[in-house]
FIMAR-504673 format. One record per atom (N, C-alpha, C): residue in one letter; z, x, y; residue number from 0. Coordinates in pm, 1 decimal. Each point is the difference from the previous one (the first is absolute). Layout:
% FIMAR-504673
<rec code="a" pz="Z" px="X" py="Y" pos="NUM"/>
...
% end
This chain:
% FIMAR-504673
<rec code="m" pz="717.6" px="875.0" py="631.9" pos="0"/>
<rec code="m" pz="61.3" px="102.2" py="79.3" pos="0"/>
<rec code="m" pz="148.7" px="-45.7" py="13.3" pos="0"/>
<rec code="r" pz="33.4" px="-125.1" py="44.4" pos="1"/>
<rec code="r" pz="130.9" px="-40.9" py="6.9" pos="1"/>
<rec code="r" pz="88.9" px="-13.7" py="-118.2" pos="1"/>
<rec code="k" pz="-77.9" px="-25.1" py="-102.1" pos="2"/>
<rec code="k" pz="69.7" px="-6.3" py="-135.9" pos="2"/>
<rec code="k" pz="52.4" px="128.4" py="-50.1" pos="2"/>
<rec code="h" pz="-75.4" px="97.7" py="21.5" pos="3"/>
<rec code="h" pz="41.4" px="130.6" py="-11.8" pos="3"/>
<rec code="h" pz="107.4" px="38.9" py="79.9" pos="3"/>
<rec code="l" pz="25.1" px="-38.0" py="104.5" pos="4"/>
<rec code="l" pz="101.8" px="42.8" py="82.1" pos="4"/>
<rec code="l" pz="121.9" px="-63.1" py="-30.3" pos="4"/>
<rec code="t" pz="-17.1" px="-125.2" py="-37.2" pos="5"/>
<rec code="t" pz="117.0" px="-70.2" py="-48.4" pos="5"/>
<rec code="t" pz="74.2" px="40.5" py="-139.8" pos="5"/>
<rec code="i" pz="-94.7" px="41.7" py="-86.2" pos="6"/>
<rec code="i" pz="45.7" px="79.0" py="-110.8" pos="6"/>
<rec code="i" pz="64.8" px="126.4" py="33.9" pos="6"/>
<rec code="a" pz="-66.2" px="75.1" py="77.3" pos="7"/>
<rec code="a" pz="68.3" px="124.2" py="33.3" pos="7"/>
<rec code="a" pz="138.2" px="0.6" py="57.5" pos="7"/>
<rec code="f" pz="10.1" px="-117.1" py="90.4" pos="8"/>
<rec code="f" pz="117.5" px="-16.5" py="66.1" pos="8"/>
<rec code="f" pz="113.5" px="-48.8" py="-83.3" pos="8"/>
<rec code="t" pz="-36.7" px="-82.3" py="-100.6" pos="9"/>
<rec code="t" pz="83.7" px="-54.8" py="-100.5" pos="9"/>
<rec code="t" pz="61.6" px="114.4" py="-92.1" pos="9"/>
<rec code="g" pz="-103.5" px="90.4" py="-40.3" pos="10"/>
<rec code="g" pz="40.9" px="120.9" py="-74.2" pos="10"/>
<rec code="g" pz="103.2" px="88.6" py="66.4" pos="10"/>
<rec code="l" pz="-21.5" px="14.1" py="114.9" pos="11"/>
<rec code="l" pz="80.6" px="82.1" py="98.5" pos="11"/>
<rec code="l" pz="151.3" px="-50.8" py="6.2" pos="11"/>
<rec code="v" pz="-23.9" px="-140.0" py="34.5" pos="12"/>
<rec code="v" pz="146.7" px="-56.8" py="0.8" pos="12"/>
<rec code="v" pz="61.7" px="-3.7" py="-147.9" pos="12"/>
<rec code="l" pz="-49.3" px="-23.7" py="-104.0" pos="13"/>
<rec code="l" pz="46.7" px="25.1" py="-138.0" pos="13"/>
<rec code="l" pz="53.6" px="130.5" py="-15.7" pos="13"/>
<rec code="l" pz="-72.2" px="90.4" py="37.5" pos="14"/>
<rec code="l" pz="53.9" px="157.1" py="-16.4" pos="14"/>
<rec code="l" pz="109.6" px="26.4" py="73.2" pos="14"/>
<rec code="f" pz="-4.7" px="-50.9" py="146.7" pos="15"/>
<rec code="f" pz="112.2" px="30.5" py="71.1" pos="15"/>
<rec code="f" pz="135.0" px="-76.8" py="-64.5" pos="15"/>
<rec code="g" pz="-6.6" px="-125.5" py="-45.5" pos="16"/>
<rec code="g" pz="102.3" px="-71.9" py="-60.5" pos="16"/>
<rec code="g" pz="61.6" px="69.1" py="-96.2" pos="16"/>
<rec code="a" pz="-85.2" px="51.4" py="-104.6" pos="17"/>
<rec code="a" pz="18.2" px="54.3" py="-119.9" pos="17"/>
<rec code="a" pz="95.9" px="151.4" py="8.5" pos="17"/>
<rec code="s" pz="-61.1" px="52.1" py="97.8" pos="18"/>
<rec code="s" pz="69.4" px="133.8" py="39.1" pos="18"/>
<rec code="s" pz="144.7" px="-8.6" py="58.5" pos="18"/>
<rec code="t" pz="16.9" px="-115.5" py="89.8" pos="19"/>
<rec code="t" pz="114.6" px="-25.1" py="64.4" pos="19"/>
<rec code="t" pz="90.1" px="-32.7" py="-110.8" pos="19"/>
<rec code="f" pz="-44.5" px="-95.4" py="-100.0" pos="20"/>
<rec code="f" pz="99.6" px="-50.9" py="-98.3" pos="20"/>
<rec code="f" pz="24.9" px="127.1" py="-108.8" pos="20"/>
<rec code="l" pz="-78.8" px="90.3" py="-15.9" pos="21"/>
<rec code="l" pz="41.7" px="107.7" py="-98.0" pos="21"/>
<rec code="l" pz="83.9" px="82.0" py="87.7" pos="21"/>
<rec code="n" pz="-2.5" px="35.7" py="130.3" pos="22"/>
<rec code="n" pz="98.0" px="98.5" py="62.8" pos="22"/>
<rec code="n" pz="127.6" px="-78.5" py="3.3" pos="22"/>
<rec code="a" pz="11.1" px="-136.8" py="22.3" pos="23"/>
<rec code="a" pz="125.7" px="-53.1" py="5.7" pos="23"/>
<rec code="a" pz="66.8" px="9.8" py="-135.0" pos="23"/>
<rec code="c" pz="-66.3" px="-5.4" py="-117.9" pos="24"/>
<rec code="c" pz="52.2" px="14.7" py="-113.9" pos="24"/>
<rec code="c" pz="76.8" px="134.0" py="-29.1" pos="24"/>
<rec code="n" pz="-87.0" px="108.9" py="49.8" pos="25"/>
<rec code="n" pz="59.9" px="137.0" py="-5.1" pos="25"/>
<rec code="n" pz="106.3" px="7.7" py="80.8" pos="25"/>
<rec code="t" pz="6.8" px="-65.0" py="99.4" pos="26"/>
<rec code="t" pz="111.2" px="-9.1" py="107.4" pos="26"/>
<rec code="t" pz="139.0" px="-38.6" py="-55.4" pos="26"/>
<rec code="v" pz="-42.0" px="-123.8" py="-72.0" pos="27"/>
<rec code="v" pz="133.2" px="-56.1" py="-58.6" pos="27"/>
<rec code="v" pz="36.8" px="59.9" py="-117.4" pos="27"/>
<rec code="e" pz="-74.7" px="50.3" py="-86.6" pos="28"/>
<rec code="e" pz="31.5" px="89.4" py="-111.0" pos="28"/>
<rec code="e" pz="85.3" px="118.6" py="57.8" pos="28"/>
<rec code="g" pz="-46.0" px="75.7" py="91.5" pos="29"/>
<rec code="g" pz="74.2" px="113.9" py="58.3" pos="29"/>
<rec code="g" pz="146.2" px="-39.5" py="56.8" pos="29"/>
<rec code="a" pz="0.4" px="-116.5" py="81.0" pos="30"/>
<rec code="a" pz="131.5" px="-50.0" py="51.8" pos="30"/>
<rec code="a" pz="101.3" px="-17.8" py="-130.4" pos="30"/>
<rec code="g" pz="-64.0" px="-82.4" py="-108.8" pos="31"/>
<rec code="g" pz="74.0" px="-9.0" py="-107.3" pos="31"/>
<rec code="g" pz="76.3" px="114.6" py="-74.3" pos="31"/>
<rec code="k" pz="-88.3" px="104.1" py="-3.3" pos="32"/>
<rec code="k" pz="54.1" px="136.5" py="-40.3" pos="32"/>
<rec code="k" pz="97.9" px="56.6" py="72.5" pos="32"/>
<rec code="d" pz="-24.2" px="-5.0" py="139.2" pos="33"/>
<rec code="d" pz="92.9" px="53.5" py="88.3" pos="33"/>
<rec code="d" pz="153.0" px="-84.5" py="-13.3" pos="33"/>
<rec code="v" pz="-17.1" px="-130.9" py="-9.0" pos="34"/>
<rec code="v" pz="135.5" px="-83.4" py="-19.8" pos="34"/>
<rec code="v" pz="54.7" px="45.7" py="-130.5" pos="34"/>
<rec code="t" pz="-74.2" px="-2.5" py="-101.2" pos="35"/>
<rec code="t" pz="61.1" px="46.1" py="-128.4" pos="35"/>
<rec code="t" pz="65.1" px="140.0" py="6.4" pos="35"/>
<rec code="a" pz="-58.6" px="83.5" py="58.7" pos="36"/>
<rec code="a" pz="53.5" px="135.9" py="-0.4" pos="36"/>
<rec code="a" pz="129.9" px="-7.9" py="95.8" pos="36"/>
<rec code="t" pz="-9.0" px="-57.8" py="101.3" pos="37"/>
<rec code="t" pz="119.4" px="-22.0" py="75.2" pos="37"/>
<rec code="t" pz="103.6" px="-58.5" py="-72.8" pos="37"/>
<rec code="g" pz="-3.5" px="-105.6" py="-89.9" pos="38"/>
<rec code="g" pz="102.8" px="-72.7" py="-88.2" pos="38"/>
<rec code="g" pz="54.3" px="119.0" py="-92.4" pos="38"/>
<rec code="h" pz="-89.0" px="70.1" py="-49.8" pos="39"/>
<rec code="h" pz="42.4" px="111.6" py="-87.7" pos="39"/>
<rec code="h" pz="103.4" px="97.5" py="57.5" pos="39"/>
<rec code="e" pz="-33.0" px="33.6" py="115.9" pos="40"/>
<rec code="e" pz="74.9" px="112.7" py="76.7" pos="40"/>
<rec code="e" pz="139.8" px="-67.0" py="22.3" pos="40"/>
<rec code="i" pz="-1.0" px="-130.0" py="46.2" pos="41"/>
<rec code="i" pz="129.3" px="-57.8" py="45.0" pos="41"/>
<rec code="i" pz="81.7" px="-15.4" py="-134.2" pos="41"/>
<rec code="s" pz="-82.7" px="-32.9" py="-111.9" pos="42"/>
<rec code="s" pz="86.6" px="-16.8" py="-135.9" pos="42"/>
<rec code="s" pz="73.1" px="129.2" py="-20.7" pos="42"/>
<rec code="q" pz="-57.1" px="118.5" py="6.3" pos="43"/>
<rec code="q" pz="28.0" px="138.5" py="-24.7" pos="43"/>
<rec code="q" pz="111.6" px="15.4" py="67.8" pos="43"/>
<rec code="e" pz="-4.8" px="-29.6" py="145.5" pos="44"/>
<rec code="e" pz="104.6" px="48.0" py="86.4" pos="44"/>
<rec code="e" pz="126.5" px="-80.8" py="-50.4" pos="44"/>
<rec code="a" pz="-16.0" px="-123.6" py="-32.5" pos="45"/>
<rec code="a" pz="121.3" px="-88.5" py="-20.5" pos="45"/>
<rec code="a" pz="51.5" px="65.2" py="-123.1" pos="45"/>
<rec code="k" pz="-78.6" px="39.7" py="-112.7" pos="46"/>
<rec code="k" pz="67.0" px="38.8" py="-124.3" pos="46"/>
<rec code="k" pz="75.9" px="129.7" py="37.4" pos="46"/>
<rec code="e" pz="-49.9" px="78.6" py="90.6" pos="47"/>
<rec code="e" pz="76.8" px="151.4" py="45.9" pos="47"/>
<rec code="e" pz="116.3" px="-29.6" py="62.7" pos="47"/>
<rec code="h" pz="9.8" px="-115.7" py="66.0" pos="48"/>
<rec code="h" pz="124.9" px="-10.3" py="85.1" pos="48"/>
<rec code="h" pz="98.6" px="-110.5" py="-68.0" pos="48"/>
<rec code="k" pz="-5.0" px="-18.2" py="-120.6" pos="49"/>
<rec code="k" pz="99.8" px="-103.1" py="-62.3" pos="49"/>
<rec code="k" pz="116.5" px="69.6" py="-40.6" pos="49"/>
% end
């Protein structure tokens, strides 16, 4: 009985860790896209005002 609980608990911890890691990847990717878009906008404004 105790072995099954240990295995279940370990599985839950791994699942939680994996989901946190994957969410962090999506967040960083989204932030990178936002920064890139902002950089393009600044470049366009700079070209227009030369």
